[in-house]
N, C-alpha and C positions, 0 to 999 in steps of 0.2 A: 505494499499499500504506499502511495507518494505521501511525501508530508509536505504539508499545506504552507503556500510562501504567499507575499503580497500581490497582487495581480499589475504587471506591467504589460508597455510594448516598446522594444526598442525601436526608435526612430533614428539612431546615426550610429554607427561603429567605423572608427577609426584610432590612429596611434596609439591603440590596445586600451581606448576607451570607448566603453558603451553608455549611449544619453537614452534615458528611458521616461517615459512618462506613468508614471505611477498612478493607479486610482487610492483614494483615500482607504486608510485602515486603520485599526485600532490597534494600541498596546498595553500592557499592564509594565509598569516600569518601578525601578527599585533604583533608588540614589545611594550612593555608596560614596559618603564622604572622608577625608582623611586618607585618602591615598590617591597615590598619581600613577599606582602600579596596574595596569589591564588588566591580568591575569588574577590578581588579589582581589579587585572589584568584581570580577564574573562569578568565582568562587563565591564571594560575600553575600553577592545578590540572588546565585543561583537556586539555595535552598529557600528564600523567601519567596523566589517566583514559581517555584518545583512545587512548595505546598498550597501557594493559590489555586495551580492548575490541579492540583490534586483533591481539592474540594474545599481548602480551607479560605471558604468565599462565601456570600450572604447568601447563597442558593445552596451550600454544600454539594456542587456540581462539580463534577470532573470536567475538565477542560481538554481537549486533544493537544498535545506538543505538535509547534509550528516549528518552523525555520525563515529567517534565521535569529539566531539570539544577534540583539544591536548594543552597542555599546558608544556611548557618544561623552566625550570628555565635557565635564562641566567646570563651574571654579574652583569649586570644595573637593571634587574628586572626580565619580562616573556616573553616566546613568545606565544602568542595564535592564533590556527589556524584552520580552518575550510577544510574538505578535499573537492578536487575538482571530481564532479560527470565523471566516465569515458567516457561518452559519450561527455562531453565537453571537458575534457582533448586530447582527440583523435581528435578532430577539433583545431580552434583557440582557445585557452585561453584570452578571453577579459581581458585587462589590467586593473589594479585597476586606479581610478583616484585620489584617495587619496594616498598622501606617505608616508601615516603610514601602507601601506598592501604591502608586497610582495607576488611573487607568487614564489613556489620553488619544486623541484621534489627529493621525498623522494628515494631513491633509494630502489632496492630490497635487503632483508636482511632476516637474522635470527636476532628472537626478543625473549626474555623472558618475559613473560606475569603473572600478579599475579591478577586475577580478583575477585570484594568485591561489597559490594552493601553497602547501606547507604548514608551519606551525604559526599561531599567533600569538604576538606578545607587543610589549609596547615598543621596542625597537623595531619590529617590523610596522606595527602600525605606521609609525613616524616615519618610514621610511616608504612607505606604499602612499601615504598622506601626501607629502611631498611630489611621486611621483605624479598622483594624479593630479594635484594641483597645478603641477610645471603642464602636462597635457591639456588641462583644462583651460590655461591661459593663451593656448595656441588656436585654439575655438573660438567662436564667437559665443563665447558664454563666461556669465561671471558667477562666483562663488554666492553664494543667499544661503548661507547656514554653516555649521561647524561641520567638517570629514566625522564621518562617523566609520564605524566596525560591525560587519555583518558576518556573522560564524553560522556555518551551513551543519556541521558534522561534530558529534561528540568529541571531548578528549581523548577519548581511547582508541578513535579513527588512526590509521598509521598517516602521520602527515603529507605524506607525497601523493594522498588520497582525499584530502580535505579541499574544501570549496571556500574560501574568505573572500569578501571584497571589503574595498574602502567607497564609500561613497559622500558626495555632497550636492545638494539641492543646487539649481542653478537657475539663473534667468539669463535672457537675452543681453549682451553687452553692444549696445548701440554706437558704439564707437568701433567695433569690428564688423566686419561680414565676410562669409566665405568667398 
């Protein structure tokens, strides 16, 4: 059975970058403060988010695991999120019992994405983010938000089989044209 992912359409692909138009989707997000380490943040948030989808919510409802797990750097640490399945989002999304988790709608939009395999960690995130932003700067696009990480596979998956991405919301750059 395939794991559900946010719905998007690829509208351009060049310089190793995909430009995608995403439909809106909901996330359950956990803020992890006082850490700059991506793996530490993911490990600390995962338990809270997993309990939420395992029924620690207002409806006692189990929610299917989706992909990717997203990680966004914040002023104080990281925001780590699970995507809420469409069938749950179309109904009443159960509220988290834990105050560490918030529900948030990600509005439809255009994103630039760089897909890579291998391990994910802070150093890899920084390197891939720089590569993504450098490629975006050569296109008729401007970053319109922070770069974030999207991890599609569990940590026990051999690194060479993993699918990871860095993404950034983008807007057209009126000063450039292709």
